[in-house]
NUKEDREN-48083 format. One record per residue: x, y, z of N, C-alpha, C in turn; residue number from 1. Coordinates in Angstrom, 3 decimals. Each point is the difference from the previous one (the first is absolute). Layout:
BEGIN
TORGU,X,Y,Z,X,Y,Z,X,Y,Z,NUM
...
***
This chain:
BEGIN
TORGU,-110.387,-63.123,9.700,1.258,-0.197,-0.390,-0.404,-1.432,-0.196,1
TORGU,0.479,-1.037,-1.152,0.024,-1.170,-0.266,1.458,-0.336,0.420,2
TORGU,-0.091,-1.460,0.800,1.485,-0.403,-0.263,-0.016,-1.512,-0.183,3
TORGU,0.386,-0.390,-0.745,0.013,-1.502,-0.325,1.559,-1.053,0.320,4
TORGU,-0.190,-0.755,0.728,0.881,-0.739,0.487,-0.012,-1.172,-1.052,5
TORGU,0.977,-0.588,-0.919,1.196,-0.980,-0.825,0.138,-1.088,0.725,6
TORGU,-0.454,-1.066,0.106,0.907,-0.707,0.806,0.364,-1.157,-0.940,7
TORGU,1.554,-0.051,0.088,0.599,-0.953,-0.934,0.190,-1.309,0.223,8
TORGU,-0.231,-0.654,-0.978,-0.370,-1.769,0.156,0.222,-0.339,-2.036,9
TORGU,0.318,-1.060,0.437,-0.017,-1.081,-1.511,0.829,0.441,-0.692,10
TORGU,-0.008,0.470,-0.974,0.910,0.294,-0.759,0.481,1.689,0.207,11
TORGU,-0.519,0.626,0.716,-0.086,1.249,0.197,0.844,0.166,1.066,12
TORGU,1.087,0.088,0.150,1.222,-0.114,1.410,0.703,1.401,0.030,13
TORGU,-0.005,0.483,-1.209,0.779,1.227,-0.049,-0.948,1.295,-0.018,14
TORGU,0.841,0.558,1.053,-0.751,1.225,0.255,0.645,1.341,-0.982,15
TORGU,0.934,-0.142,-0.762,-0.361,0.951,-1.216,-0.057,-0.442,-1.187,16
TORGU,-0.461,-1.160,-0.239,-0.051,-0.588,-0.976,-1.393,0.027,-0.149,17
TORGU,-0.823,0.241,1.037,-1.389,0.082,0.981,-0.608,1.998,-0.720,18
TORGU,0.932,0.459,0.242,0.324,1.855,0.374,0.460,0.528,-1.429,19
TORGU,0.084,-1.187,-1.158,0.196,0.340,-1.311,-1.151,-0.186,-0.920,20
TORGU,-0.302,-1.096,0.367,-2.004,-0.429,0.025,-0.702,0.839,0.318,21
TORGU,-0.079,0.462,0.794,-0.774,0.867,0.353,-0.430,1.348,-0.612,22
TORGU,1.806,0.578,0.718,0.103,1.348,-1.338,-0.807,-0.329,-1.152,23
TORGU,0.541,-0.549,-0.610,-0.295,-0.331,-2.024,-1.488,-0.196,0.255,24
TORGU,-0.764,-0.338,0.951,-1.546,0.266,0.255,-0.470,1.274,-0.291,25
TORGU,0.721,0.673,1.269,-0.370,1.233,0.353,-0.166,0.824,-1.420,26
TORGU,1.367,-0.070,-0.510,0.564,1.193,-0.876,-0.453,-0.007,-1.232,27
TORGU,-0.939,0.831,-0.979,0.443,0.791,0.245,-1.464,0.951,0.506,28
TORGU,-0.973,-1.192,0.918,-1.283,0.650,0.392,0.083,1.140,0.874,29
TORGU,1.612,-0.275,0.843,0.318,0.493,1.261,1.283,0.722,-0.512,30
TORGU,-0.125,1.527,-0.190,1.668,0.315,0.038,0.316,0.474,0.900,31
TORGU,-0.093,-0.048,1.359,0.627,0.162,1.157,0.292,-0.314,1.054,32
TORGU,0.919,-1.109,0.209,0.435,-1.608,0.384,1.007,0.121,0.498,33
TORGU,-0.163,-0.299,1.480,1.489,0.158,0.534,0.096,-1.606,0.992,34
TORGU,1.055,-0.204,-0.043,0.889,-1.388,0.430,0.754,0.133,0.894,35
TORGU,0.175,0.047,1.226,0.759,0.211,1.102,0.445,-1.658,0.802,36
TORGU,1.129,0.186,0.052,0.770,-1.329,0.640,1.330,0.619,-0.050,37
TORGU,0.926,-0.795,0.555,1.561,-0.389,0.033,0.687,0.374,-1.041,38
TORGU,0.843,1.198,0.037,0.720,0.029,-1.259,0.249,-1.402,-0.689,39
TORGU,1.042,-0.624,0.579,0.144,-1.372,-1.147,-0.816,-0.407,-0.155,40
TORGU,-1.423,-0.506,0.362,-1.345,-0.609,-0.837,0.063,1.327,-1.033,41
TORGU,-0.374,1.343,0.236,-0.222,0.534,-0.855,0.760,-0.150,-1.293,42
TORGU,1.195,0.444,0.589,1.226,0.066,-1.773,-0.428,-1.962,-0.753,43
TORGU,-0.072,-0.820,0.533,-0.085,-1.068,-0.522,-1.550,0.053,-1.104,44
TORGU,-0.811,0.243,1.413,-1.969,0.997,-0.886,0.647,1.010,-1.342,45
TORGU,0.651,0.295,0.173,-0.077,0.948,-1.795,1.211,-0.226,-0.537,46
TORGU,0.350,-1.085,-0.071,1.074,-1.480,-0.985,-1.837,-0.389,-0.230,47
TORGU,-0.115,-0.989,0.343,-1.284,-0.282,-0.139,-0.850,0.959,-0.939,48
TORGU,-0.160,0.601,0.592,-1.431,0.855,-0.995,0.663,0.183,-1.601,49
TORGU,1.414,0.503,0.173,0.074,0.312,-1.713,0.198,-1.661,-0.517,50
TORGU,-0.867,-0.869,0.112,0.251,-1.101,-0.762,-1.347,-0.790,-0.021,51
TORGU,-0.912,0.141,1.623,-0.870,-0.513,-0.370,-1.458,1.007,0.348,52
TORGU,-0.523,-0.226,-0.198,-0.958,-0.815,-1.514,0.539,0.156,-1.109,53
TORGU,0.365,-0.875,-0.568,0.701,-0.335,-1.133,-0.999,1.226,-1.435,54
TORGU,0.602,0.496,-0.805,-0.348,1.144,-0.583,-0.470,0.827,0.578,55
TORGU,-0.342,0.407,1.107,-0.506,1.604,0.466,0.963,0.683,0.647,56
TORGU,0.099,1.216,-0.029,0.720,0.970,1.219,-1.515,0.435,0.496,57
TORGU,1.059,-0.257,1.366,-0.338,0.706,1.312,0.854,1.016,0.566,58
TORGU,-0.546,1.147,-0.041,0.999,1.783,0.126,-0.028,0.082,1.500,59
TORGU,1.111,-0.685,0.388,0.584,-0.068,1.063,1.432,0.500,0.926,60
TORGU,-0.355,0.141,1.136,1.158,0.939,0.096,0.705,-0.363,1.613,61
TORGU,1.449,-0.054,-0.331,0.658,-0.139,2.086,-0.076,0.862,0.279,62
TORGU,-0.893,0.709,1.025,0.084,0.762,0.729,-0.421,1.034,-0.517,63
TORGU,-0.571,0.307,-0.994,-0.396,1.143,-0.887,-1.335,0.335,0.004,64
TORGU,-0.149,1.365,0.659,-1.466,0.206,0.490,-0.891,0.809,-1.427,65
TORGU,0.578,-0.337,-1.072,-0.205,0.502,-1.033,-0.937,-0.988,-0.583,66
TORGU,0.477,-1.157,-0.104,-0.258,-1.272,-0.584,-1.320,-0.490,0.101,67
TORGU,-1.062,-0.483,-0.384,-1.070,-0.464,-0.473,0.004,-1.474,0.970,68
TORGU,0.636,-0.797,0.016,0.739,-0.944,0.937,0.881,0.289,0.874,69
TORGU,-0.380,0.756,1.347,1.809,-0.290,0.657,-0.027,-0.863,1.231,70
TORGU,1.365,-0.489,-0.365,0.205,-1.179,1.313,1.145,0.664,0.832,71
TORGU,-0.680,0.356,1.373,0.754,0.620,0.853,-0.121,-0.484,1.720,72
TORGU,1.122,0.236,0.526,0.150,-0.286,1.331,-0.939,-0.037,0.777,73
TORGU,-0.293,1.436,-0.025,-1.076,0.891,1.230,-1.453,0.166,-0.788,74
TORGU,-1.252,-0.754,0.426,-1.075,0.382,-0.798,-0.213,1.524,-0.114,75
TORGU,-0.496,0.543,-1.116,-0.009,1.467,-0.233,-1.453,0.616,0.687,76
TORGU,0.206,0.921,-0.032,-1.395,1.114,0.793,-1.172,-1.036,-0.972,77
TORGU,-0.201,0.014,-1.313,-1.527,-0.574,-0.862,0.508,-0.413,-0.660,78
TORGU,-0.794,-1.461,-0.463,-0.118,-0.735,-1.780,-1.415,-0.394,0.355,79
TORGU,-0.154,0.023,-1.418,-1.084,-1.291,-1.016,0.093,-0.929,0.592,80
TORGU,1.128,-0.485,0.351,0.148,-2.053,0.152,1.674,0.112,0.835,81
TORGU,-0.275,-0.379,1.396,1.743,-0.186,0.621,-0.293,-1.850,0.172,82
TORGU,1.435,-0.453,-0.461,0.130,-1.602,0.125,0.645,0.280,0.892,83
TORGU,0.329,-0.864,1.266,0.705,-0.176,1.072,1.184,-1.870,-0.572,84
TORGU,0.759,0.828,0.015,1.146,-1.416,0.446,0.400,-0.281,0.828,85
TORGU,-0.007,0.801,1.639,0.422,-0.489,1.081,-0.849,0.455,0.989,86
TORGU,-0.382,-1.557,0.199,-0.802,-0.138,1.445,0.368,0.556,1.404,87
TORGU,1.418,0.380,-0.189,0.282,0.495,1.463,-0.566,1.800,0.084,88
TORGU,0.135,0.190,-1.045,-0.199,1.641,-0.080,-1.329,-0.252,0.616,89
TORGU,0.107,1.407,1.136,-1.292,1.427,0.590,-1.106,-0.278,-1.470,90
TORGU,-1.183,0.124,1.046,-1.155,0.551,-1.352,0.707,1.708,-0.353,91
TORGU,-0.246,-0.262,-1.321,0.346,1.475,-1.027,-0.885,1.110,0.963,92
TORGU,0.249,0.696,0.072,-0.724,1.483,0.294,-0.978,0.435,-1.397,93
TORGU,0.565,0.003,-0.988,-0.719,0.447,-1.113,-1.497,0.205,-0.499,94
TORGU,-0.320,0.387,-1.147,-1.174,0.112,-0.428,0.056,-1.216,-1.286,95
TORGU,-0.808,-1.238,0.294,0.255,-0.594,-1.175,-1.249,-0.607,-0.558,96
TORGU,-0.716,-0.314,-1.338,-1.175,-0.555,-0.459,-0.008,-1.349,0.929,97
TORGU,1.085,-0.584,-0.466,0.228,-1.524,0.249,1.373,-0.394,0.614,98
TORGU,-0.209,-0.483,0.352,1.463,-0.877,0.563,-0.416,-2.131,0.060,99
TORGU,1.714,0.185,-0.806,0.101,-1.335,-0.114,0.966,-0.887,0.601,100
TORGU,-0.194,-1.038,1.333,0.847,-0.224,0.723,0.131,-1.349,-0.400,101
TORGU,1.125,-0.563,-0.760,0.254,-1.364,0.102,0.908,-0.554,1.465,102
TORGU,-1.102,-1.658,-0.084,0.620,-0.911,1.271,0.720,-0.777,-0.460,103
TORGU,1.320,0.206,0.562,0.853,-1.858,-0.885,-0.231,-1.146,0.644,104
TORGU,0.152,-0.755,-0.706,-0.158,-1.431,-0.046,0.762,-0.049,2.286,105
TORGU,1.073,0.387,-0.120,0.589,-0.472,1.247,-0.305,0.310,1.347,106
TORGU,-0.732,-0.758,0.770,-1.093,-0.478,0.890,1.009,1.069,1.020,107
TORGU,1.020,0.889,0.402,0.626,1.119,0.928,-0.587,0.996,-0.710,108
TORGU,-0.579,0.452,-0.695,-0.757,1.102,-0.191,-1.181,0.061,0.205,109
TORGU,-0.302,-0.995,0.201,-1.606,-0.347,0.208,-0.672,0.995,1.248,110
TORGU,0.746,-0.135,0.733,-0.649,0.652,1.335,0.220,1.510,-0.534,111
TORGU,1.230,0.940,-0.057,-0.173,1.165,-0.297,-1.652,0.630,-0.835,112
TORGU,0.558,-1.069,-1.505,-0.953,0.724,-0.478,-1.413,-0.301,0.532,113
TORGU,-0.614,-1.003,0.879,-0.970,-0.198,0.639,-0.485,1.652,0.879,114
TORGU,1.321,0.268,1.032,0.181,1.320,0.275,-0.644,1.061,-1.247,115
TORGU,0.429,0.106,-0.798,-0.219,0.729,-0.983,-1.207,0.467,-0.988,116
TORGU,-0.690,-1.490,0.094,-1.420,-0.007,-0.467,-0.428,0.998,1.175,117
TORGU,-0.188,-0.378,1.564,-0.509,0.171,0.958,0.114,1.868,0.189,118
TORGU,1.076,0.557,-0.227,0.249,1.357,-0.165,-0.306,0.510,-1.316,119
TORGU,-0.441,-0.290,-1.209,-0.461,0.188,-1.356,-1.624,0.010,0.543,120
TORGU,-0.555,-0.712,0.595,-1.583,-0.119,0.574,0.269,0.876,0.856,121
TORGU,0.585,0.496,1.069,-0.423,1.271,1.350,0.565,0.923,-0.637,122
TORGU,0.504,0.415,-1.340,-0.014,1.151,-0.948,-1.179,0.144,-0.738,123
TORGU,-0.974,-0.601,-0.351,-1.008,0.211,-0.709,-0.001,-0.868,-0.899,124
TORGU,0.831,-0.415,-0.418,0.616,-0.848,-1.718,-1.249,-1.016,0.014,125
TORGU,-0.419,-0.118,-1.754,-0.749,-1.181,-0.487,1.353,-0.587,-0.274,126
TORGU,-0.759,-1.172,0.531,1.575,-1.155,0.167,-0.785,-1.384,-0.980,127
TORGU,0.861,-0.514,-0.604,-0.247,-1.090,-1.151,1.369,-0.875,0.250,128
TORGU,-0.219,-1.615,-0.173,0.637,-0.643,0.102,-0.097,-0.963,-1.496,129
TORGU,1.287,-0.153,0.003,0.060,-1.188,-1.967,0.946,-0.785,0.581,130
TORGU,0.098,-0.623,-0.676,0.752,-1.370,0.323,0.602,-0.600,-1.361,131
TORGU,1.293,0.138,-0.452,0.443,0.278,-1.315,0.655,-1.739,-0.094,132
TORGU,-0.757,-0.848,-1.028,0.568,-1.758,-0.068,0.727,0.477,-1.621,133
***
């Protein structure tokens, strides 16, 4: 399994905007996408995905197990792509081809994400780090 950590900085400060961009890049190449996070963040992302990217339709659903792009509070058992919006959540137990971890610009979140990196490494994941500017 590949796990990519996307460090937010520069003009990329909002994790929901970054998640929307990442989903737009993945779809329609991947048709089994799950975005996991707190209910409030998912509701906001749901609204944004109806508006962005302009001119495109991203078929998604909030807590809809049949949607190609699922916005869920708990990680599913499996997905081709899992995007995590909650750096405090435990590592998911499911089977995923790829996981995207969003690292907020907030310095207080960094220690938890450093631990998450170590946890993924211990789980045998292939790790990658990207700085968004």
